[in-house]
C-alpha positions, 0 to 999 in steps of 0.5 A, spaced: 499 499 499 503 506 497 496 510 496 491 512 500 486 516 497 482 521 503 475 524 502 470 526 505 462 525 506 461 532 504 465 538 502 467 542 509 468 536 512 476 537 514 479 533 509 485 538 508 486 538 516 485 530 516 490 529 510 496 533 513 496 531 520 496 523 518 501 525 514 505 528 520 503 522 525 506 518 519 513 522 519 512 522 526 513 513 525 518 514 521 514 513 514 517 517 509 511 520 506 508 526 502 501 529 500 497 530 493 490 534 492 487 530 486 485 537 483 484 544 487 479 549 485 477 556 488 485 558 486 486 566 487 490 569 481 498 571 482 501 578 481 502 575 474 496 572 473 498 565 474 496 560 479 500 559 484 502 552 489 494 549 491 493 552 497 491 545 500 498 543 498 500 549 503 495 547 509 499 540 509 505 542 510 504 547 515 501 542 519 506 537 517 511 542 520 516 541 513 517 547 507 514 547 501 518 540 497 521 540 490 515 536 488 510 542 490 514 548 486 515 544 480 507 541 481 507 534 481 503 534 487 497 538 484 497 539 476 491 541 475 488 548 479 482 552 477 480 559 479 472 557 479 471 554 486 466 550 483 466 542 481 472 540 478 469 538 471 466 546 471 472 549 473 476 546 467 470 548 462 470 555 465 478 555 465 478 552 457 484 548 460 481 540 460 483 536 465 487 530 463 486 524 468 492 521 465 497 527 468 494 525 474 496 518 475 503 520 472 504 525 478 502 520 482 507 515 480 512 520 480 511 520 487 510 514 489 518 512 486 521 518 491 516 516 498 513 510 501 506 513 502 502 518 498 496 521 501 491 523 495 487 528 498 480 529 493 476 534 491 470 535 495 466 528 496 467 522 492 462 522 486 464 530 485 465 529 477 473 530 476 471 531 468 464 530 464 465 523 463 469 521 469 466 521 477 472 521 483 469 514 485 470 511 478 477 513 478 480 511 484 476 504 483 480 505 476 487 505 481 485 500 486 486 505 492 484 504 499 479 509 502 481 514 508 473 517 509 473 523 513 466 525 517 463 529 523 458 529 528 453 534 525 446 533 523 446 527 517 453 525 518 450 518 518 446 518 513 451 521 509 457 516 511 453 510 510 452 513 503 459 514 501 461 506 505 456 504 500 459 507 494 466 505 496 463 498 497 460 498 491 466 499 487 469 494 490 474 498 494 477 497 501 475 502 506 482 502 509 480 507 515 474 513 517 476 519 521 471 522 525 473 530 525 470 534 531 471 540 526 464 541 527 463 540 535 461 548 535 457 549 529 450 551 530 448 544 526 451 540 531 447 537 538 451 534 543 447 528 544 447 527 536 454 527 535 455 522 541 449 518 538 453 519 531 460 516 534 457 510 538 453 508 532 458 508 526 463 504 531 458 499 532 457 500 524 464 499 522 465 493 527 459 489 524 460 491 517 468 493 516 471 490 522 478 491 518 477 499 517 481 503 523 477 509 526 481 514 528 479 521 531 481 528 529 480 532 536 477 539 536 482 544 532 483 550 537 489 552 532 489 549 526 496 550 524 497 548 531 504 543 533 499 540 538 494 536 534 495 529 532 491 523 530 493 517 534 495 511 529 494 504 531 501 499 530 498 496 524 495 502 521 500 502 514 
């Protein structure tokens, strides 16, 4: 296993922080790891009119507590970046810059040659269209990557999590881990009783139907770039 695909049950679920902190935890275990972004939308143009390094890659490095790497500077870790904050298929069409999925595969393979583990973060949820012909999960199924799914305790998370698990299972893919992110603990749509019940239900559901999947917890972030935030990993995680 050299590539793990990190996705979430929805947008704004904390995939980027989960990816960066997961990479940090692996570094602490002595694993040579790098992160990659499948595609990034919503990037502001620089003074020269060009699009810079993907925002999520920058956040990953901050959380990993390492500088930007050469593979970031040459855009290997995120070849496709678009200005419009929308689904990749729409952002690419508006920019008149079609996305070539083979270029993403080649970038991942280049990273695999230099690193033990690549954490590939998706854009949005599992069924977001990368192109008009290709959904994210269809691409991941072609590659056979195990999936790390990020969820939370906000209202609706049980439904969205179970739908995501069913979609993963229907493609014959491995659910490697589920990360419960406390990112929404103080949000208006999160009720403590609902959140606690969500944790209990999902843990029991995984134990019954996906016993090989790891259950990880990302604690509430008082400072999203704090060096004190960690994701404890089980011994056999990798």
